[in-house]
C-alpha positions as CSV (number, residue, x, y, z in Angstrom):
1,I,-6.2,57.2,-25.5
2,V,-8.8,54.6,-24.9
3,A,-12.6,54.9,-24.7
4,R,-14.3,52.3,-22.5
5,V,-17.7,51.3,-23.7
6,V,-20.0,49.3,-21.3
7,C,-22.0,46.9,-23.5
8,F,-24.2,44.9,-21.2
9,Q,-24.1,46.0,-17.6
10,D,-24.0,42.8,-15.4
11,G,-24.1,40.6,-18.6
12,I,-26.7,39.4,-21.0
13,N,-29.4,37.4,-19.3
14,K,-32.0,37.1,-22.1
15,M,-31.9,36.3,-25.8
16,P,-32.4,37.6,-28.3
17,V,-31.0,41.1,-27.6
18,D,-33.1,43.8,-29.1
19,E,-31.7,45.1,-32.4
20,S,-32.2,48.7,-31.4
21,R,-30.0,48.2,-28.4
22,L,-27.3,46.6,-30.5
23,K,-27.5,49.5,-33.0
24,K,-27.0,52.0,-30.1
25,L,-23.9,50.1,-29.1
26,Y,-22.5,50.1,-32.6
27,D,-23.3,53.8,-32.9
28,L,-21.6,54.5,-29.6
29,V,-18.4,52.8,-30.6
30,G,-18.5,54.8,-33.9
31,A,-19.0,58.0,-32.0
32,A,-16.1,57.2,-29.6
33,A,-13.8,56.6,-32.7
34,D,-15.0,59.9,-34.2
35,S,-14.2,61.7,-31.0
36,G,-10.5,61.1,-31.4
37,F,-9.9,58.0,-29.3
38,D,-7.1,55.7,-30.6
39,E,-8.8,52.6,-29.2
40,V,-12.3,51.5,-28.2
41,Q,-12.4,49.1,-25.2
42,L,-15.5,46.9,-24.8
43,D,-16.5,46.1,-21.3
44,Y,-19.2,43.8,-20.0
45,I,-19.3,42.0,-23.3
46,R,-20.5,38.7,-21.8
47,F,-23.4,36.8,-20.5
48,A,-24.5,37.0,-16.9
49,D,-22.4,35.2,-14.3
50,G,-24.2,32.5,-12.5
51,G,-25.7,30.8,-15.4
52,T,-28.2,31.5,-18.3
53,P,-30.3,28.9,-20.1
54,Y,-28.2,28.9,-23.3
55,S,-25.5,26.5,-24.6
56,L,-21.9,27.6,-24.6
57,S,-21.8,27.3,-28.4
58,K,-24.7,29.7,-28.7
59,K,-23.1,32.2,-26.3
60,Y,-19.8,32.0,-28.2
61,A,-21.5,32.4,-31.5
62,F,-23.4,35.5,-30.4
63,I,-20.5,37.2,-28.8
64,E,-18.4,36.4,-31.9
65,S,-21.1,38.1,-34.1
66,L,-20.9,41.1,-31.9
67,L,-17.2,41.3,-32.1
68,Q,-17.3,41.0,-35.9
69,N,-19.8,43.9,-36.1
70,F,-17.8,46.1,-33.7
71,K,-14.6,45.4,-35.6
72,K,-16.3,46.5,-38.9
73,V,-17.0,49.9,-37.2
74,T,-13.5,50.3,-35.7
75,D,-11.8,49.2,-38.9
76,E,-13.8,51.7,-40.9
77,K,-12.7,54.4,-38.4
78,N,-9.1,53.2,-38.3
79,V,-9.0,52.7,-34.5
80,K,-8.1,49.7,-32.4
81,L,-10.7,47.4,-30.9
82,S,-10.1,45.9,-27.4
83,A,-12.1,44.1,-24.7
84,D,-12.1,43.4,-21.0
85,L,-12.3,39.8,-19.9
86,F,-12.9,38.3,-16.5
87,G,-9.5,37.3,-14.9
88,R,-10.5,33.7,-14.8
89,I,-10.8,33.5,-18.6
90,V,-7.1,33.2,-19.1
91,Y,-7.3,30.0,-17.1
92,N,-10.6,28.6,-18.4
93,H,-11.1,27.3,-21.9
94,N,-14.8,27.2,-21.5
95,D,-16.7,29.6,-19.3
96,E,-20.5,30.1,-18.7
97,I,-20.3,33.8,-19.3
98,G,-19.4,33.1,-23.0
99,Q,-16.0,34.8,-23.0
100,K,-13.3,32.7,-24.7
101,L,-9.8,34.2,-25.1
102,E,-9.3,32.7,-28.6
103,V,-12.6,34.1,-29.9
104,F,-11.7,37.6,-28.6
105,A,-8.2,37.3,-30.1
106,R,-9.7,36.9,-33.6
107,Y,-11.0,40.5,-33.4
108,A,-9.4,42.5,-30.7
109,H,-6.0,44.3,-30.9
110,V,-5.7,44.2,-27.1
111,I,-7.2,42.0,-24.4
112,Y,-7.5,43.3,-20.9
113,P,-7.9,40.4,-18.4
114,M,-9.1,41.7,-15.0
115,L,-6.6,39.8,-12.8
116,Y,-7.6,41.2,-9.4
117,P,-5.9,39.0,-6.8
118,S,-8.8,39.6,-4.3
119,H,-11.2,37.7,-6.5
120,Y,-9.5,34.3,-6.1
121,T,-11.6,33.8,-3.0
122,G,-11.1,30.0,-2.9
123,D,-7.3,30.3,-2.9
124,K,-5.7,32.2,0.0
125,K,-2.2,31.6,-1.5
126,R,-3.1,33.6,-4.6
127,M,-4.8,36.3,-2.5
128,A,-1.7,36.6,-0.3
129,A,0.7,37.0,-3.3
130,P,-0.6,39.8,-5.5
131,G,2.5,40.1,-7.6
132,E,2.8,36.4,-8.4
133,T,-0.9,36.0,-9.0
134,V,-1.0,38.9,-11.5
135,K,2.2,37.7,-13.2
136,E,0.8,34.1,-13.5
137,G,-2.5,35.3,-15.1
138,T,-0.6,37.7,-17.5
139,L,1.7,34.9,-18.6
140,K,-1.3,32.6,-19.1
141,G,-2.9,35.2,-21.4
142,L,0.3,35.8,-23.3
143,N,0.8,32.1,-23.9
144,R,-2.7,31.7,-25.3
145,V,-2.3,34.5,-27.9
146,E,1.3,33.6,-28.8
147,G,1.9,33.8,-32.5
148,S,-0.8,36.5,-33.0
149,N,-0.6,40.3,-33.0
150,V,-2.9,40.5,-30.0
151,A,-1.5,42.4,-27.0
152,I,-2.3,41.5,-23.4
153,Q,-2.7,44.4,-20.9
154,P,-4.0,43.3,-17.5
155,Y,-6.1,45.3,-15.1
156,I,-4.5,45.4,-11.7
157,Q,-6.2,45.9,-8.3
158,A,-6.1,49.4,-6.8
159,F,-8.8,48.9,-4.2
160,P,-8.6,47.4,-0.7
161,Y,-11.0,44.4,-1.0
162,N,-9.4,41.2,0.5
163,I,-5.9,42.7,0.6
164,K,-5.5,41.7,4.2
165,Y,-4.2,38.3,3.1
166,A,-1.1,39.9,1.6
167,R,-0.3,41.8,4.8
168,V,0.9,44.9,3.0
169,S,-0.5,48.4,2.5
170,L,-2.6,49.1,-0.5
171,D,0.3,51.2,-2.0
172,E,2.7,48.2,-1.7
173,Y,0.0,45.8,-3.0
174,V,-0.3,47.9,-6.1
175,A,3.5,48.3,-6.5
176,L,3.9,44.5,-6.3
177,Q,1.4,44.0,-9.2
178,I,3.0,46.7,-11.3
179,K,6.5,45.2,-10.9
180,A,5.1,41.7,-11.7
181,V,3.4,42.8,-14.9
182,E,6.4,44.8,-16.1
183,E,8.5,41.7,-15.9
184,T,6.4,40.1,-18.7
185,A,5.8,40.9,-22.3
186,A,2.5,42.5,-21.6
187,R,1.7,45.9,-23.3
188,G,1.4,47.4,-19.9
189,W,-1.2,47.5,-17.2
190,V,-4.4,49.4,-16.2
191,A,-5.3,50.1,-12.6
192,W,-8.9,50.0,-11.4
193,N,-10.5,51.5,-8.4
194,P,-14.3,51.6,-8.3
195,N,-14.4,54.9,-6.5
196,G,-12.0,56.6,-8.9
197,D,-9.4,56.9,-6.2
198,Y,-6.0,56.3,-7.7
199,S,-3.8,57.8,-4.9
200,S,-2.4,54.3,-4.2
201,V,-1.2,54.0,-7.8
202,F,0.6,57.3,-7.7
203,A,2.1,56.4,-4.3
204,A,3.2,53.1,-5.7
205,L,4.8,54.6,-8.7
206,E,6.6,57.2,-6.5
207,S,8.0,54.5,-4.2
208,M,9.2,52.5,-7.2
209,K,11.1,55.6,-8.6
210,Q,12.9,55.9,-5.2
211,Q,14.1,52.3,-5.2
């Protein structure tokens, strides 16, 4: 059972971050662990997308310090620490939002890349092939944490944005992604729908049972 904790909605855009805000986040992670969750998942642990006036090294160092502090809390509570990453991070070795797979892998038990096919807006081939796109991203992540104990568990897309390129229904779009992830060594998958409507996921799973 996983508790998702939003750290910095829309990303950090100004440094330094107020210490009282950081303390609230550490306390929130501790409270989630005390509530009986097995894992605490950090979301929006990044800088703002679109550029901020700080060097990459400074961004990496700050995020690493946060991860160190979060891990102290979760280790003390004997729960797993995990984090959500932009889908492009499994491809990028340096990214302006300050997320680096190898930095997160030092502290997280599980990494959740958000591999939504719709977000590859400059690549219609990837948008048209949801299964292949998610599988490619999952394998990229797995290759970069190879030799460690870190698990990869991608988010898949359960919302209709840009699915027209695939020319399938949303139910089939979800099923293609599920099948693709389950062909890899990923820990599993997580579906996301911003409206909390997971009917497409249940329909996809039902159709897969009947095949």
